[in-house]
N, CA, C and O atoms as CSV, one atom per row, in Angstrom:
chain,resi,resn,atom,element,x,y,z
A,1,UNK,N,N,-11.620,39.856,10.722
A,1,UNK,CA,C,-10.407,39.122,11.040
A,1,UNK,C,C,-10.652,37.632,10.859
A,1,UNK,O,O,-11.685,37.118,11.288
A,2,UNK,N,N,-9.732,36.945,10.240
A,2,UNK,CA,C,-9.872,35.516,9.951
A,2,UNK,C,C,-9.525,34.682,11.168
A,2,UNK,O,O,-8.643,35.038,11.950
A,3,UNK,N,N,-10.244,33.541,11.325
A,3,UNK,CA,C,-9.963,32.613,12.408
A,3,UNK,C,C,-8.861,31.623,12.040
A,3,UNK,O,O,-8.400,30.860,12.889
A,4,UNK,N,N,-8.438,31.635,10.770
A,4,UNK,CA,C,-7.419,30.695,10.328
A,4,UNK,C,C,-6.033,31.278,10.537
A,4,UNK,O,O,-5.810,32.468,10.318
A,5,UNK,N,N,-5.085,30.416,10.972
A,5,UNK,CA,C,-3.721,30.911,11.151
A,5,UNK,C,C,-3.106,31.240,9.789
A,5,UNK,O,O,-3.530,30.690,8.772
A,6,UNK,N,N,-2.125,32.119,9.760
A,6,UNK,CA,C,-1.485,32.456,8.477
A,6,UNK,C,C,-0.776,31.240,7.899
A,6,UNK,O,O,-0.256,30.399,8.632
A,7,UNK,N,N,-0.765,31.162,6.574
A,7,UNK,CA,C,-0.098,30.066,5.879
A,7,UNK,C,C,1.388,30.396,5.799
A,7,UNK,O,O,1.750,31.493,5.374
A,8,UNK,N,N,2.273,29.449,6.206
A,8,UNK,CA,C,3.714,29.728,6.118
A,8,UNK,C,C,4.133,30.042,4.686
A,8,UNK,O,O,3.537,29.538,3.734
A,9,UNK,N,N,5.150,30.868,4.538
A,9,UNK,CA,C,5.627,31.274,3.216
A,9,UNK,C,C,6.009,30.076,2.366
A,9,UNK,O,O,5.764,30.080,1.160
A,10,UNK,N,N,6.614,29.035,2.971
A,10,UNK,CA,C,7.014,27.846,2.206
A,10,UNK,C,C,5.802,27.185,1.564
A,10,UNK,O,O,5.879,26.727,0.424
A,11,UNK,N,N,4.684,27.130,2.282
A,11,UNK,CA,C,3.467,26.533,1.735
A,11,UNK,C,C,2.947,27.368,0.571
A,11,UNK,O,O,2.458,26.816,-0.414
A,12,UNK,N,N,3.045,28.690,0.672
A,12,UNK,CA,C,2.607,29.556,-0.422
A,12,UNK,C,C,3.438,29.283,-1.673
A,12,UNK,O,O,2.890,29.202,-2.772
A,13,UNK,N,N,4.735,29.143,-1.518
A,13,UNK,CA,C,5.612,28.865,-2.643
A,13,UNK,C,C,5.282,27.515,-3.246
A,13,UNK,O,O,5.212,27.368,-4.466
A,14,UNK,N,N,5.080,26.529,-2.384
A,14,UNK,CA,C,4.746,25.175,-2.830
A,14,UNK,C,C,3.460,25.192,-3.646
A,14,UNK,O,O,3.392,24.559,-4.699
A,15,UNK,N,N,2.455,25.895,-3.182
A,15,UNK,CA,C,1.185,25.992,-3.908
A,15,UNK,C,C,1.341,26.804,-5.192
A,15,UNK,O,O,0.667,26.523,-6.183
A,16,UNK,N,N,2.208,27.794,-5.187
A,16,UNK,CA,C,2.414,28.647,-6.361
A,16,UNK,C,C,3.001,27.861,-7.526
A,16,UNK,O,O,2.670,28.146,-8.677
A,17,UNK,N,N,3.862,26.881,-7.264
A,17,UNK,CA,C,4.491,26.130,-8.347
A,17,UNK,C,C,3.743,24.846,-8.701
A,17,UNK,O,O,4.165,24.103,-9.588
A,18,UNK,N,N,2.651,24.589,-8.018
A,18,UNK,CA,C,1.837,23.388,-8.275
A,18,UNK,C,C,1.251,23.444,-9.674
A,18,UNK,O,O,0.870,24.508,-10.163
A,19,UNK,N,N,1.184,22.283,-10.308
A,19,UNK,CA,C,0.530,22.145,-11.613
A,19,UNK,C,C,-0.694,21.260,-11.424
A,19,UNK,O,O,-0.646,20.268,-10.696
A,20,UNK,N,N,-1.776,21.621,-12.076
A,20,UNK,CA,C,-3.012,20.841,-11.976
A,20,UNK,C,C,-3.411,20.422,-13.389
A,20,UNK,O,O,-3.563,21.261,-14.277
A,21,UNK,N,N,-3.577,19.116,-13.585
A,21,UNK,CA,C,-3.969,18.601,-14.899
A,21,UNK,C,C,-5.443,18.903,-15.150
A,21,UNK,O,O,-6.171,19.258,-14.222
A,22,UNK,N,N,-5.888,18.766,-16.401
A,22,UNK,CA,C,-7.312,18.966,-16.692
A,22,UNK,C,C,-8.216,18.038,-15.872
A,22,UNK,O,O,-9.383,18.350,-15.636
A,23,UNK,N,N,-7.669,16.897,-15.442
A,23,UNK,CA,C,-8.440,15.953,-14.624
A,23,UNK,C,C,-8.423,16.325,-13.140
A,23,UNK,O,O,-9.098,15.684,-12.334
A,24,UNK,N,N,-7.659,17.352,-12.777
A,24,UNK,CA,C,-7.592,17.804,-11.392
A,24,UNK,C,C,-6.457,17.191,-10.583
A,24,UNK,O,O,-6.384,17.403,-9.373
A,25,UNK,N,N,-5.570,16.431,-11.228
A,25,UNK,CA,C,-4.448,15.829,-10.510
A,25,UNK,C,C,-3.355,16.870,-10.283
A,25,UNK,O,O,-2.987,17.607,-11.198
A,26,UNK,N,N,-2.842,16.922,-9.054
A,26,UNK,CA,C,-1.801,17.872,-8.703
A,26,UNK,C,C,-0.425,17.235,-8.865
A,26,UNK,O,O,-0.230,16.062,-8.547
A,27,UNK,N,N,0.526,18.022,-9.363
A,27,UNK,CA,C,1.911,17.563,-9.445
A,27,UNK,C,C,2.818,18.778,-9.411
A,27,UNK,O,O,2.377,19.920,-9.539
A,28,UNK,N,N,4.103,18.495,-9.235
A,28,UNK,CA,C,5.111,19.540,-9.201
A,28,UNK,C,C,6.228,19.147,-10.143
A,28,UNK,O,O,6.624,17.982,-10.183
A,29,UNK,N,N,6.734,20.086,-10.888
A,29,UNK,CA,C,7.885,19.868,-11.759
A,29,UNK,C,C,9.129,19.774,-10.882
A,29,UNK,O,O,9.353,20.625,-10.021
A,30,UNK,N,N,9.933,18.744,-11.103
A,30,UNK,CA,C,11.180,18.602,-10.354
A,30,UNK,C,C,12.086,19.807,-10.599
A,30,UNK,O,O,12.772,20.261,-9.683
A,31,UNK,N,N,12.092,20.322,-11.818
A,31,UNK,CA,C,12.927,21.493,-12.121
A,31,UNK,C,C,12.450,22.722,-11.352
A,31,UNK,O,O,13.268,23.483,-10.836
A,32,UNK,N,N,11.136,22.922,-11.271
A,32,UNK,CA,C,10.599,24.045,-10.491
A,32,UNK,C,C,10.953,23.883,-9.016
A,32,UNK,O,O,11.377,24.835,-8.360
A,33,UNK,N,N,10.775,22.668,-8.504
A,33,UNK,CA,C,11.062,22.398,-7.101
A,33,UNK,C,C,12.546,22.590,-6.798
A,33,UNK,O,O,12.899,23.135,-5.752
A,34,UNK,N,N,13.412,22.149,-7.698
A,34,UNK,CA,C,14.858,22.320,-7.503
A,34,UNK,C,C,15.219,23.802,-7.412
A,34,UNK,O,O,16.047,24.192,-6.589
A,35,UNK,N,N,14.599,24.624,-8.254
A,35,UNK,CA,C,14.871,26.075,-8.199
A,35,UNK,C,C,14.431,26.666,-6.866
A,35,UNK,O,O,15.155,27.457,-6.262
A,36,UNK,N,N,13.229,26.278,-6.407
A,36,UNK,CA,C,12.715,26.783,-5.131
A,36,UNK,C,C,13.637,26.370,-3.986
A,36,UNK,O,O,13.836,27.134,-3.042
A,37,UNK,N,N,14.199,25.166,-4.067
A,37,UNK,CA,C,15.099,24.668,-3.022
A,37,UNK,C,C,16.542,25.132,-3.234
A,37,UNK,O,O,17.459,24.696,-2.537
A,38,UNK,N,N,16.721,26.020,-4.208
A,38,UNK,CA,C,17.992,26.683,-4.488
A,38,UNK,C,C,19.106,25.748,-4.957
A,38,UNK,O,O,20.273,25.945,-4.618
A,39,UNK,N,N,18.740,24.731,-5.736
A,39,UNK,CA,C,19.742,23.917,-6.430
A,39,UNK,C,C,20.116,24.691,-7.686
A,39,UNK,O,O,19.262,24.935,-8.538
A,40,UNK,N,N,21.362,25.075,-7.809
A,40,UNK,CA,C,21.774,25.879,-8.957
A,40,UNK,C,C,21.911,25.046,-10.229
A,40,UNK,O,O,21.833,25.584,-11.334
A,41,UNK,N,N,22.117,23.734,-10.078
A,41,UNK,CA,C,22.263,22.831,-11.222
A,41,UNK,C,C,21.304,21.656,-11.013
A,41,UNK,O,O,21.333,21.006,-9.968
A,42,UNK,N,N,20.458,21.386,-12.007
A,42,UNK,CA,C,19.442,20.345,-11.862
A,42,UNK,C,C,20.051,18.969,-11.592
A,42,UNK,O,O,19.480,18.189,-10.831
A,43,UNK,N,N,21.189,18.658,-12.194
A,43,UNK,CA,C,21.781,17.329,-11.990
A,43,UNK,C,C,22.114,17.090,-10.513
A,43,UNK,O,O,22.179,15.940,-10.079
A,44,UNK,N,N,22.323,18.145,-9.746
A,44,UNK,CA,C,22.567,17.990,-8.307
A,44,UNK,C,C,21.300,17.634,-7.543
A,44,UNK,O,O,21.370,17.145,-6.416
A,45,UNK,N,N,20.141,17.876,-8.152
A,45,UNK,CA,C,18.854,17.538,-7.533
A,45,UNK,C,C,18.440,16.107,-7.866
A,45,UNK,O,O,17.617,15.525,-7.160
A,46,UNK,N,N,18.991,15.543,-8.917
A,46,UNK,CA,C,18.597,14.198,-9.339
A,46,UNK,C,C,18.832,13.124,-8.263
A,46,UNK,O,O,17.999,12.225,-8.145
A,47,UNK,N,N,19.918,13.165,-7.470
A,47,UNK,CA,C,20.052,12.181,-6.384
A,47,UNK,C,C,18.927,12.279,-5.349
A,47,UNK,O,O,18.553,11.278,-4.737
A,48,UNK,N,N,18.396,13.475,-5.160
A,48,UNK,CA,C,17.265,13.659,-4.241
A,48,UNK,C,C,16.052,12.896,-4.774
A,48,UNK,O,O,15.336,12.246,-4.012
A,49,UNK,N,N,15.827,12.978,-6.078
A,49,UNK,CA,C,14.721,12.261,-6.703
A,49,UNK,C,C,14.907,10.761,-6.542
A,49,UNK,O,O,13.952,10.050,-6.229
A,50,UNK,N,N,16.129,10.267,-6.753
A,50,UNK,CA,C,16.401,8.832,-6.620
A,50,UNK,C,C,16.170,8.358,-5.183
A,50,UNK,O,O,15.613,7.279,-4.981
A,51,UNK,N,N,16.580,9.131,-4.190
A,51,UNK,CA,C,16.346,8.775,-2.785
A,51,UNK,C,C,14.858,8.774,-2.477
A,51,UNK,O,O,14.373,7.930,-1.722
A,52,UNK,N,N,14.140,9.714,-3.058
A,52,UNK,CA,C,12.693,9.772,-2.837
A,52,UNK,C,C,12.001,8.559,-3.456
A,52,UNK,O,O,11.034,8.045,-2.893
A,53,UNK,N,N,12.483,8.103,-4.603
A,53,UNK,CA,C,11.933,6.888,-5.222
A,53,UNK,C,C,12.149,5.685,-4.313
A,53,UNK,O,O,11.247,4.864,-4.140
A,54,UNK,N,N,13.340,5.579,-3.734
A,54,UNK,CA,C,13.631,4.484,-2.811
A,54,UNK,C,C,12.706,4.535,-1.604
A,54,UNK,O,O,12.187,3.506,-1.172
A,55,UNK,N,N,12.501,5.725,-1.060
A,55,UNK,CA,C,11.603,5.887,0.083
A,55,UNK,C,C,10.171,5.520,-0.288
A,55,UNK,O,O,9.436,4.960,0.526
A,56,UNK,N,N,9.782,5.835,-1.503
A,56,UNK,CA,C,8.446,5.512,-1.994
A,56,UNK,C,C,8.249,3.998,-2.001
A,56,UNK,O,O,7.223,3.497,-1.543
A,57,UNK,N,N,9.235,3.274,-2.523
A,57,UNK,CA,C,9.166,1.809,-2.577
A,57,UNK,C,C,9.125,1.230,-1.161
A,57,UNK,O,O,8.318,0.346,-0.874
A,58,UNK,N,N,9.990,1.725,-0.281
A,58,UNK,CA,C,10.063,1.223,1.099
A,58,UNK,C,C,8.774,1.460,1.872
A,58,UNK,O,O,8.450,0.713,2.794
A,59,UNK,N,N,8.037,2.505,1.492
A,59,UNK,CA,C,6.777,2.792,2.181
A,59,UNK,C,C,5.587,2.092,1.541
A,59,UNK,O,O,4.442,2.292,1.949
A,60,UNK,N,N,5.873,1.256,0.517
A,60,UNK,CA,C,4.809,0.471,-0.092
A,60,UNK,C,C,4.053,1.162,-1.211
A,60,UNK,O,O,3.014,0.672,-1.653
A,61,UNK,N,N,4.561,2.290,-1.669
A,61,UNK,CA,C,3.911,3.011,-2.769
A,61,UNK,C,C,4.557,2.633,-4.092
A,61,UNK,O,O,5.717,2.220,-4.129
A,62,UNK,N,N,3.816,2.773,-5.162
A,62,UNK,CA,C,4.328,2.511,-6.503
A,62,UNK,C,C,5.031,3.760,-7.026
A,62,UNK,O,O,4.444,4.841,-7.063
A,63,UNK,N,N,6.288,3.606,-7.430
A,63,UNK,CA,C,7.049,4.729,-7.978
A,63,UNK,C,C,6.327,5.314,-9.190
A,63,UNK,O,O,6.277,6.534,-9.350
A,64,UNK,N,N,5.781,4.476,-10.026
A,64,UNK,CA,C,5.101,4.938,-11.245
A,64,UNK,C,C,3.892,5.825,-10.931
A,64,UNK,O,O,3.495,6.645,-11.759
A,65,UNK,N,N,3.311,5.666,-9.748
A,65,UNK,CA,C,2.160,6.486,-9.369
A,65,UNK,C,C,2.560,7.893,-8.928
A,65,UNK,O,O,1.712,8.783,-8.866
A,66,UNK,N,N,3.833,8.103,-8.622
A,66,UNK,CA,C,4.248,9.370,-8.031
A,66,UNK,C,C,5.385,10.078,-8.753
A,66,UNK,O,O,5.679,11.236,-8.455
A,67,UNK,N,N,6.033,9.392,-9.705
A,67,UNK,CA,C,7.148,9.964,-10.445
A,67,UNK,C,C,6.934,9.685,-11.926
A,67,UNK,O,O,7.067,8.544,-12.369
A,68,UNK,N,N,6.608,10.704,-12.682
A,68,UNK,CA,C,6.395,10.539,-14.117
A,68,UNK,C,C,7.451,11.352,-14.867
A,68,UNK,O,O,7.524,12.573,-14.733
A,69,UNK,N,N,8.264,10.653,-15.657
A,69,UNK,CA,C,9.297,11.350,-16.417
A,69,UNK,C,C,8.635,12.192,-17.500
A,69,UNK,O,O,7.691,11.757,-18.160
A,70,UNK,N,N,9.151,13.412,-17.669
A,70,UNK,CA,C,8.643,14.326,-18.688
A,70,UNK,C,C,9.824,14.818,-19.515
A,70,UNK,O,O,10.969,14.778,-19.066
A,71,UNK,N,N,9.538,15.271,-20.700
A,71,UNK,CA,C,10.535,15.921,-21.557
A,71,UNK,C,C,9.947,17.265,-21.965
A,71,UNK,O,O,8.844,17.333,-22.507
A,72,UNK,N,N,10.681,18.316,-21.704
A,72,UNK,CA,C,10.244,19.667,-22.056
A,72,UNK,C,C,11.162,20.226,-23.127
A,72,UNK,O,O,12.377,20.040,-23.069
A,73,UNK,N,N,10.588,20.905,-24.096
A,73,UNK,CA,C,11.374,21.569,-25.128
A,73,UNK,C,C,11.584,23.020,-24.697
A,73,UNK,O,O,10.639,23.714,-24.323
A,74,UNK,N,N,12.842,23.463,-24.757
A,74,UNK,CA,C,13.166,24.836,-24.394
A,74,UNK,C,C,13.929,25.493,-25.534
A,74,UNK,O,O,14.686,24.841,-26.253
A,75,UNK,N,N,13.718,26.785,-25.686
A,75,UNK,CA,C,14.423,27.552,-26.716
A,75,UNK,C,C,15.874,27.760,-26.297
A,75,UNK,O,O,16.160,28.085,-25.145
A,76,UNK,N,N,16.789,27.565,-27.255
A,76,UNK,CA,C,18.209,27.771,-26.967
A,76,UNK,C,C,18.811,28.840,-27.871
A,76,UNK,O,O,20.030,29.007,-27.900
A,77,UNK,N,N,17.997,29.544,-28.588
A,77,UNK,CA,C,18.482,30.625,-29.450
A,77,UNK,C,C,18.405,30.255,-30.915
A,77,UNK,O,O,18.365,29.076,-31.269
A,78,UNK,N,N,18.385,31.250,-31.749
A,78,UNK,CA,C,18.318,31.090,-33.203
A,78,UNK,C,C,17.147,30.223,-33.645
A,78,UNK,O,O,17.205,29.584,-34.696
A,79,UNK,N,N,16.083,30.198,-32.843
A,79,UNK,CA,C,14.904,29.421,-33.186
A,79,UNK,C,C,15.031,27.933,-32.898
A,79,UNK,O,O,14.080,27.184,-33.121
A,80,UNK,N,N,16.181,27.489,-32.410
A,80,UNK,CA,C,16.395,26.070,-32.103
A,80,UNK,C,C,15.834,25.736,-30.725
A,80,UNK,O,O,15.667,26.608,-29.871
A,81,UNK,N,N,15.549,24.459,-30.535
A,81,UNK,CA,C,15.062,23.984,-29.241
A,81,UNK,C,C,15.870,22.775,-28.803
A,81,UNK,O,O,16.490,22.080,-29.609
A,82,UNK,N,N,15.840,22.549,-27.494
A,82,UNK,CA,C,16.531,21.406,-26.923
A,82,UNK,C,C,15.589,20.733,-25.933
A,82,UNK,O,O,14.788,21.399,-25.277
A,83,UNK,N,N,15.687,19.414,-25.828
A,83,UNK,CA,C,14.859,18.652,-24.915
A,83,UNK,C,C,15.526,18.589,-23.538
A,83,UNK,O,O,16.718,18.300,-23.430
A,84,UNK,N,N,14.745,18.864,-22.487
A,84,UNK,CA,C,15.243,18.787,-21.115
A,84,UNK,C,C,14.465,17.742,-20.336
A,84,UNK,O,O,13.243,17.649,-20.452
A,85,UNK,N,N,15.178,16.958,-19.543
A,85,UNK,CA,C,14.538,15.978,-18.667
A,85,UNK,C,C,13.904,16.707,-17.487
A,85,UNK,O,O,14.462,17.665,-16.953
A,86,UNK,N,N,12.735,16.234,-17.098
A,86,UNK,CA,C,12.035,16.753,-15.929
A,86,UNK,C,C,11.209,15.611,-15.360
A,86,UNK,O,O,11.076,14.564,-15.993
A,87,UNK,N,N,10.670,15.801,-14.202
A,87,UNK,CA,C,9.809,14.806,-13.565
A,87,UNK,C,C,8.567,15.502,-13.034
A,87,UNK,O,O,8.652,16.601,-12.486
A,88,UNK,N,N,7.415,14.865,-13.195
A,88,UNK,CA,C,6.191,15.312,-12.535
A,88,UNK,C,C,6.139,14.535,-11.233
A,88,UNK,O,O,6.153,13.304,-11.240
A,89,UNK,N,N,6.081,15.245,-10.119
A,89,UNK,CA,C,6.125,14.624,-8.795
A,89,UNK,C,C,4.794,14.823,-8.082
A,89,UNK,O,O,4.221,15.911,-8.123
A,90,UNK,N,N,4.304,13.776,-7.431
A,90,UNK,CA,C,3.047,13.885,-6.684
A,90,UNK,C,C,3.324,14.334,-5.255
A,90,UNK,O,O,4.472,14.567,-4.878
A,91,UNK,N,N,2.276,14.449,-4.477
A,91,UNK,CA,C,2.422,14.826,-3.072
A,91,UNK,C,C,3.204,13.807,-2.268
A,91,UNK,O,O,3.780,14.156,-1.238
A,92,UNK,N,N,3.242,12.564,-2.705
A,92,UNK,CA,C,4.017,11.534,-2.004
A,92,UNK,C,C,5.484,11.969,-1.943
A,92,UNK,O,O,6.135,11.811,-0.910
A,93,UNK,N,N,5.997,12.508,-3.032
A,93,UNK,CA,C,7.386,12.972,-3.074
A,93,UNK,C,C,7.585,14.132,-2.119
A,93,UNK,O,O,8.601,14.200,-1.427
A,94,UNK,N,N,6.638,15.032,-2.075
A,94,UNK,CA,C,6.803,16.263,-1.333
A,94,UNK,C,C,6.548,16.100,0.164
A,94,UNK,O,O,6.755,17.033,0.940
A,95,UNK,N,N,6.099,14.914,0.563
A,95,UNK,CA,C,5.845,14.682,1.976
A,95,UNK,C,C,4.443,15.107,2.417
A,95,UNK,O,O,4.115,15.031,3.601
A,96,UNK,N,N,3.639,15.542,1.493
A,96,UNK,CA,C,2.265,15.914,1.794
A,96,UNK,C,C,1.384,14.667,1.720
A,96,UNK,O,O,1.885,13.558,1.536
A,97,UNK,N,N,0.107,14.848,1.860
A,97,UNK,CA,C,-0.812,13.706,1.842
A,97,UNK,C,C,-0.793,12.983,0.494
A,97,UNK,O,O,-0.478,13.576,-0.537
A,98,UNK,N,N,-1.133,11.699,0.521
A,98,UNK,CA,C,-1.163,10.865,-0.674
A,98,UNK,C,C,-2.380,11.216,-1.520
A,98,UNK,O,O,-3.448,11.514,-0.984
A,99,UNK,N,N,-2.221,11.182,-2.849
A,99,UNK,CA,C,-3.327,11.513,-3.769
A,99,UNK,C,C,-4.477,10.529,-3.638
A,99,UNK,O,O,-5.483,10.659,-4.335
């Protein structure tokens, strides 16, 4: 029997969608996070990102250190692709410890 308390389901989901760069830096895709938080349309999640950027500045952190704009190519049929806006978010955004 383990001495550690069980990990809440939300933490498991958060860890499941985490991305780790080859350098070991952790980040989360804003699109992945929006889906987990049940935003049906990504544009409805964008104001959340903007508020988080404001909070980052107010707390003395650099927005550039915690919010990196990304562009992902997705298939749209017939072999064509379309570019989608996304953001790589650090733990500062998620309310976890600072990197």
